[in-house]
N, C-alpha and C positions, 0 to 999 in steps of 0.2 A: 131508582135513585131517590133517597129521602131528602127532606128539606135541608138538613145539615150539609149533605154533600153538595147540593145545588148552591148553597150560600158559599161553601168553600171554593167551588169552581169559579163562581162569580168574583170572589175576592182575588183569586189567582189571576184571572183574566184582567181585572182592573189594575193589579200590580204590574203585569206585563205591559199593559197599555201605558201606564204612567212611566215605566222604565223607558219604553220606546220614545215617549214624548220628551223625557228628560235628556236622553242621549241625543235626540234630535236638536234640542235647544243648545246643548253643550257644543255640538258640532257646528251649529250655526254661529254661535258666539265665537268659536275658534276661527271660523272663516272670516267673520267680520273683523276680529282682532288682527288676523294676518293681513287683511286688506288695509287696515289702518296703519299697521307696521310698514307695509310696503309703501304707502303714501309718504311715510316719514323718510324714505330713502329714494326719492324720485330719480335723482342722479347718483351715480356711483362716485361719491365724493369721499375722500379719505383725508384725515387730519395728518399733521406732521408726525404723530405717533403711530400712524398706520391704521387707526381705528376708523370705522365708518362715521361719517358726519351726517347727522339728521338734516334732511332738507325736504322741502315740499314745493309743489307747484301752487302758486298763489293766483287768485282771480285777477285777471289783467286789469279790470276796471278799478279794483282797489289799489293794486300796486302802482298803477298809472297816476293815481291821484295823490300819491305821497308827497311829491315835490311841491304841491300847493298847500300842504298842511302848515298852519301858522306855528311859529316858534322853532323852526329848524335852524340849527347852527350849521352854517356852511363853511367848509374849509377846502383848500386845494383849488382845482381848476374852476374857472368861471362858467364854462359851458357844461352841457350835460352829456358829453360824448361817452363818458364812463362814470356812472354814478353808483355809489355804494351808500346805502342807508344803514345806520346802526341804531338799534333800540337798546338803551342802556339804563342802568340804575347806578347812581353815584356810589352806592355801597356794595355793588356787586364785585366780589373779588376777581372774577374772571374778566370783567370789564376793565378793572384796574390793571390786571396783568397784561391785558392786550393793548392798553392805551399807548404806551411808548412805541410798541412795534407797529401799530397802525399809523401812528404819526410819522414814523420813519418811512414806511411804505408810501404814505401820502407825499412826502417830500421827494421820494425817488421815482414817483409816477406822475409826470407832468400833466397827463390828460385825465387824472382821477379827481373826481369831485366827491367829497365825503359829506353826508348829511346826518347830523346827530339828532336823535329824537328821544325825548325822555320817556321812560317807562318805569316811573318811580313806584315800585310795587313791594319793595323789601321791608320798608319801615317808614314811620312818620318822619324820621330824620331825612330820609331820601326825598320825601315830598318837600321838606323845608329847603334843602339845598337846590333841588330842581327849580323851585320858585325863584330863588336868588339868581340862578343861571339864566332863567327866562327874563328876569328883570334886567340883568346885564345886557342881554341881547336887545331888549326893547330900548334901553337907554343909549347903548354904545355900539351896537352892531355885532356882527359875527366874529370879527377878529378878537375883540375883547372877551366875548362869551366863550370862544374856543380856548383862549389863554386861561380863563377861569376853570374851564372844564379840565384842561390838562393838569393844572396844579391840584385840583381836587382829586383827580385820578391817581396822581403820583404821591400825594401826601400820606403820611402814616396816620392811623386812627380813623374813626368813623367820620363820614361827611355829614354835616348838618347845616342848618341855617347860619349859625354863628361862624362856623369855619368858612363857609362860602362868603359871608359878609367881610370877614377879615381879609380874605384873598382879594375881594372886590376893592376894598379900601387900598390895599397894597398896589393894585392896578391903577389907582388914581381916581376912583369914583367915590363920591361922598356917601358915607354910611347911611345917613338918614334917607337920602334920596333913593338909594338902592333898596333899603328896607321897606319904604312906603310902596315902591313899585312892586316889590315881591309880594306884598299883602293885598294887592289890588285885585279886583274882580276880573280884569283883563288877563292877568297872568294866570289866575286860577282856571279860567276858561281855556286858555291855551294848553295848560298841563292836562286838563281833563280830555281835551280833544286828542292829544297825543297818546294818552293811555288808552283811549277808546279805539284809536287807529290800530294799536298793537293787538287789542282784543279782537277787533274785526278780522285781522289777518291770522288769528290763531297763534300769535307769538306770545306765549305765556311765560317765557323765561328770558333771562338776560345773560350775556348779550345775545341778540338775534340780529341777523342781517337780511336786508332785502337787496337783491341784485337782479335787475330786470323783473321777471315774473317769478323769481325763485326766492323762497324763504329759507335761510340757513340758521339752524339753531346751534348756538355755541360758537366759540372761537376756534377755527380749525388749525390755527398756527400760522406764522408768517409765510412759510414756504407754500403751504396749501392756498393761502389767500392770494398770493402772487400768481399762482397757477390759475385760480378761478378768474382773476381779473384779466389775465392774458387770454383765456378762452373767451371771455366776454367780449374782449376787443376784436377777436378774430371771428367768432361764431355767433355772438349775441346770446350765448348761454354759458353757464358755469363750467361746462365741459364741451369739448368738440367731438 
């Protein structure tokens, strides 16, 4: 065998080895991807349209700390027998579409406590309106902040600081007082902590819900949400 043939055999051998390594890497990537996909569907949840609802198991220590997060707007029951957290953005169309339905479910479910948490990630306008909402909470409490939230969610057009201030004034709060509080370091710190909480839980889209130790991505629809709440009441999990 001459030198040229030996070099040719070496090149073929190297190509085969590289091919095996490449195929192995692809297979490993597929396995990892499949595992990640499986984690996105921890429970067999389906939305009102019959499609699977992404959900995952959250670290208990992180989910358990949510109730102590500053700046939560609370609505519904006063105790924590059945608590649902919603991470939302004022300009999220899905959040807006769900707002009326969730409010109706809240009023029909006496033992349900809803905790609204800002995850203002879609635009600077969302940050502006979120700060006004937190300012309202700081000045007037959850009932006023929830009223502002509902009006922002059901209004036409984008939500921003000016729109939120107008609603706040209509609710009886002085504009300048609300504006100054919205621009305070205290409010900015609250908003940053809320956004960081969403990031820590891996909730990168809105709306996202936390129910017990489960994270639910997207709004499943009113019928599915009612079933999830009923299962939580009975079994402590989104499904029984």
